[in-house]
N, C-alpha and C positions, 0 to 999 in steps of 0.2 A: 947954580940951578935956581930955577924959577919956582915960583909957589906952586905952581900946577904941576911940574915936575916930581917936586917934592910931595906934594898929596898922592900923586899915583905911585910913587914907590912905598909910601907908607901904606897905602891900600893894597899893593901888591904882597908885601910883605907880611901885612897881617893875615891876607889870604894863606900864604904859605904856613904861617905860624898854627892858624887855625885848623888848616889841612893836616899839618904834623900832628897835632894833638889829636884829633879825630882819629886819625890811623894807626895812633897809639906808637908812634916812630921813639926811637931811643932819646933818652934824656938829652945827650949831647947836640941832636939835631935841634929838636925842640929849645933848648936853652941858645943854639946859636940863632936861631930867627929871633927869640926873644929880644936878644941883646943887639941885634941888627934893627929891630924895630923900635927898641929904646932909644939908640943913637939917632935915628931918624925924626923920631918925635924930640928930641932934645934940639938937633937941628933946626927943627921948623920953628920950636919955640924962641931959640936964642936969635933966629934970622927976624923975630918980631911979626910974623905974618900973621 
């Protein structure tokens, strides 16, 4: 995955997380988005971008 693709996925996932929080969705949904975002950020860091 390129740097740009990874950044795009991070931004999309962050938007999903924020939206699920704003809409007061179930904890499981918020948690899933949060874990996905954490994984993408970790991937970005490990890649050395």
